[in-house]
C-alpha positions, 0 to 999 in steps of 0.5 A: 160164182166166179168164172174159174169155179164154173170152169172147174165144175163144168170141165173137170171130171166129176166123181159121179157120172152117168156110168156110176151114178146108179149101179146094178143091172136093173139100173141099166135094164130100166134106165131112161137115160139116153146115154145109157140107152145109146151104150146098150144099143152100141153093144147090141148092134156090135154083136149083130155086126160080129154075128153077120161078119162070121156068116160072111167069112164062112161064105167067103171061105166056101168060095175059095175053090170053085168046087168047094164042098164046105157048105151044101147048096142049101146051107150056102143059101141060108148063110148068105140070107142070114148074113144080109138080113142081120147086117141090114136090119139089125146092124146097118139101119140102127147102128149110127142113129140108135147108138151114136145119135142116141148118145149125142143128139140131146147133148148137141141140143143142150138138152137133158134127154130126148123128148120121150125117154120111155119110147126110147127104151121101148125102141131098144127092147123092140130091137132086141125082140126083132133081132131075136125073131130074126135069129129064131129062123135059124133055131126053129125055122130050119134057117132062111134061104130067100135072100134078105129081100124075101122075094115072092113067089119063092118066099111063099113056097119055101119051108124055111123060117120066113115067118120068123124072119119077116115078123122079126123085121116087122118088129125092127121096123117099129123100133126104127119108127120109135127112134125116128119119131123121138128124134123129130120131136126132140130136135123140133122142141128141145133146142137151146135158147138161140139155137136156130136151125142154122146153128145145128151141127150137121150131124143133127140135120142128117139125123133129122132127115133120116128120121123123116124117112124112118117115120114115112117109109118104114110103115110100108115095109111093115104092111108089106111083110104082114101081107107076105105072112098072110099070103103064106099062111092064108093064100089070099092072092096078093103076091102068089100067082097061083091065086091071082096075085102078082109077085112083082107087086111085092118088089114095088112095095119092098123097094118103096121102103128099101131104097129110102132105107139105103139113105137111112143107112148112109145119111147118118154116116154123112152127118158123122163125116161132116163133124169129123172133117170140120173138127180135124181140119179145124176149119169152118165147114164149107157150104153149111146150108148146102150140106144141110139142105142136101140131106133133106133133098136126099131124103125126099128124092129117095122116095122116087127112085125105087123102080131102078131095082126093077129094070129087068122085071118087065115094067113099062119102058117109059116108067123105067126111063123115068126111074133111070132119070130120077136116079141120076138126080140123087147123085147131085146132093151126094156130090154136093156133100163130097165136094164141100168136104173136100173144100173144107179140107183145103188149107185146113189144119189137118190132124191125121188121127184115127177119126180123120183117117176113117173120115178120109176112108169114107170119102174114098169108098163112098166115092167109088160106091157112088160112081159105080152106081151110075152104071146100075142107074143107066139102062144099057149097062144095068141089064148086063150087070143086074144080079151080078157081083158088080151089084154086090160090090157097089152095095157094099162100097156104099153101105159097109164102106160108108156106114161102117167106116163112119161108125168107127170114125164116130166111135173114135171121135166121141169115145173120150166123151162117152167114157172119159178115157183116151184110146191108143191112137197109133193102134187106132190108125193101124186098125183103120189101115187094115179096114181100108185095105181089107175092104178094097181087096175084098170088093174090088175083084167083085167089080171085075167078076160082075162085069165079066158075068159072074152071078151073085148068090151062086155057091159054085162058079166057073174056074176062071173066077177062082183067083178073084174069089181067092183075093176077095176072101183074103181081103175079107179076113184082113177086113175082119181083123181090122174091125176086131182090132178097132173094137179091141182098142176102144174097149180096152180104152174104156176100162184102162185108157188114160183119163182125158179132158172134156174136149181133147179135140177142140171141137165147138159143138155143145156136147163137148161142154159137158164133163167126160164122162157126162153128168147124169143130166148131161150138163151141170150148168146150162151150156153156152150156145155158140156156132158149132163150127167156130173153132176160134171160140175154143181156147186151151186151158193148161190147168184142166188140160182141155179146150174150153169156151173163151168166156170161161177162160182166165182173161189174163191168159186169153189169146187174141181172137184171130182176125178174119181173113177176107178173100 
């Protein structure tokens, strides 16, 4: 077949694709196509995000005045607990791996699907079941007021829906394990011929490291939650001091999972940022192997630092000192990533479009989150800052400022591939500005409040903190508007946006060699294996209005490959 025919088959939009190849709700409900499962996951986690966001806005509205009577103290406790539980377990942990990862991971490998398609679909329905159980605590359990950490002994004593919520989190853990196991096997066994480990996009390295944590750490959470349910129903004496149990033991078990879970949340975000920074500076990623191995280092070190959440729990001073020292070592691989991203930007051909602005926002917000974490890792300052609004601000800068901005950046980056249509970039940039400004206005004042001693999770406070809460509430509504606007821009583009070529951003990784939207089997022809960061391998095709690999280009119109620059 002539090169021109192959080029047109691969890079022009086919009449049928994964969105319209089969129709009817059953074709989606029982699909084994990783792309459709990724889209369904995206819809689900987005609903969880909006639900948890509404809880947050209600909380912030209550806190506008120090003597606000908007919520009773009991309802306030239930509201912040559900905000945290839904946001962490149903949105942040599954969002990037299950939605973006499901969609692009096989395509980045040049594969037709994940290794276990049925397990992939089962993981989605487990997510639905787990989230439903979590929300049943509201409908049938009288709410949930323990905080998202379910700390004992209060979670054993309260009459609210602890069993519904913990069982929901247990089911969500199985969903996470299924996704992680699927990704591990897929990356190990389904890479294209010639695609060695060091030709993988860095997004796949981050998903691989995340999957290791999901498979190894999540069972600990599942066992812990089952023990909590058993303690609450049968009074065995594991965590309940009335029967000889130790409440602090629950904290050890919980944080042994939950601190690695922090990296389940942030590692995939870091992988997305590596792709965005490289593509939109049109420059080979700086220090590829260092970024790749730093993902694995973060995954492994994450298992060794759970005790820094328990500096005030009465644990041994020697153990506390060791946990503090190891905590600081985790900053090293994270710093490696940030410095390598900045080095990639240096002298790059930077395009400040919507995905790139979200990537730059991530670097700023994650940098603040990481630096403020040093104060919580140091023994002398953590004693004062523990359980204050400083912790709330730090956690949100890392998790929400990191994961959410990376998710939105990744959506704007891969949206043309997912739906074959381009969004309004000007409106996308405005939404990014609103998210960035709103986020900082929301959480910067909380650092000040925490440093001045304002405890978290309090429904009332001293009048001196009112101005900070008012600023924070204003920022929260700006942030909410920014997120809503980003979703409106994307959803409108999916249905009404102008059609685009298969590779509008001149990316070099293999998923951009498929049509947009992709074929049901991802690729009509076997994609060409190439360096995912060799942007000179892509040339613009005027006939197709998109970037294509050099070997598919018309030889008579082929520009010369630039000479390498030696420093």
